[in-house]
C-alpha positions in Angstrom: 287.0 249.9 27.8 290.0 247.4 27.1 289.7 243.8 26.7 292.7 241.2 26.5 292.4 238.0 25.8 294.6 235.0 26.3 294.7 231.4 26.8 293.8 230.5 23.2 295.8 227.3 21.4 296.3 224.2 20.1 294.2 220.4 21.8 293.3 217.3 20.9 289.8 216.5 21.0 288.7 215.4 24.2 291.0 217.8 25.8 290.6 221.4 28.0 291.4 225.0 27.3 290.5 228.0 29.4 290.4 231.0 28.1 290.8 234.9 30.2 289.9 238.2 29.1 291.5 240.7 31.2 288.9 243.9 31.6 289.7 247.5 31.9 289.0 251.3 31.8 285.4 251.3 33.2 283.2 249.7 36.2 281.4 246.8 34.8 278.3 246.3 37.6 276.1 247.4 34.5 277.7 245.6 32.0 276.9 241.8 30.0 279.9 240.2 29.1 280.3 237.9 26.4 282.4 235.0 24.8 281.8 234.9 20.9 283.8 232.8 18.2 283.9 232.8 14.9 284.8 230.0 12.5 286.2 230.2 8.4 283.1 230.8 6.7 280.7 231.5 9.5 279.3 234.3 11.3 280.5 235.1 14.7 278.4 233.4 17.2 277.7 234.1 20.8 279.1 231.1 22.9 278.6 232.1 26.3 277.1 235.4 28.4 277.4 236.5 31.8 275.3 239.4 33.6 278.6 241.1 35.9 276.3 242.3 38.5 274.6 239.2 39.8 276.3 236.5 37.8 273.4 235.0 35.7 274.6 233.4 32.7 273.8 232.0 28.8 275.1 229.2 27.2 274.6 228.2 23.5 273.1 224.9 23.1 276.6 223.6 21.1 278.4 224.1 24.5 276.5 223.6 27.1 277.5 221.2 30.1 280.7 221.3 28.5 282.0 225.2 29.1 281.6 227.0 32.0 281.9 230.9 32.0 282.8 233.1 35.1 284.0 236.0 36.4 286.2 237.3 38.8 285.0 241.0 40.2 288.1 241.6 41.8 290.0 241.3 39.5 288.1 242.1 36.4 288.9 239.2 34.6 286.4 236.9 32.4 287.3 233.3 31.7 285.8 230.6 29.7 286.6 227.3 30.9 286.1 224.5 27.4 285.9 221.0 28.3 285.4 218.2 26.1 286.6 219.9 23.1 285.2 219.0 20.0 286.9 219.7 16.4 284.1 222.2 15.2 285.3 224.5 18.2 287.8 225.5 16.1 287.3 229.4 15.8 289.0 232.6 16.9 287.6 233.4 20.7 286.6 237.0 21.3 285.8 238.5 24.8 283.1 241.4 24.2 281.3 243.8 26.3 278.4 245.8 26.2 276.1 247.8 28.5 272.8 246.1 29.5 271.1 242.9 30.9 269.9 241.2 28.4 272.3 237.5 28.1 271.2 236.0 24.9 271.9 238.5 22.2 273.7 238.7 18.7 276.9 239.6 18.4 276.3 243.1 16.7 274.9 244.2 19.7 278.3 244.2 21.9 280.3 247.5 21.9 284.0 246.4 22.8 285.9 243.8 21.4 289.0 242.1 22.9 291.6 241.3 19.4 290.8 237.3 19.8 292.6 234.4 20.2 293.1 231.4 18.1 291.5 228.0 19.6 292.4 225.0 17.4 290.8 221.6 17.9 292.4 218.6 16.5 290.6 215.4 15.8 
């Protein structure tokens, strides 16, 4: 499985960014895909996840109502639309995948990871 993220960058507070993750190497029907982030000095945390087969989603409370996770089945691409960004959203964002169905899970259960993309939100 290969996961390649893109779309990070620098944005002012209140702005928007869209992250993409191109997935390859497997049929992802039995997978859960997630976006996780890690800020300096903090543990990696789950931001949002989606069950590839039926599109069910989970969001961390800190991003609920601001972020939207989605996928394009035909292109095997995962997205994270981030609106109303805050300085505390600053982190390296990772696309990750694992076989399973449970949406809310810690970072340690994910088997496959992208290289990460930096998101910086200035105040």
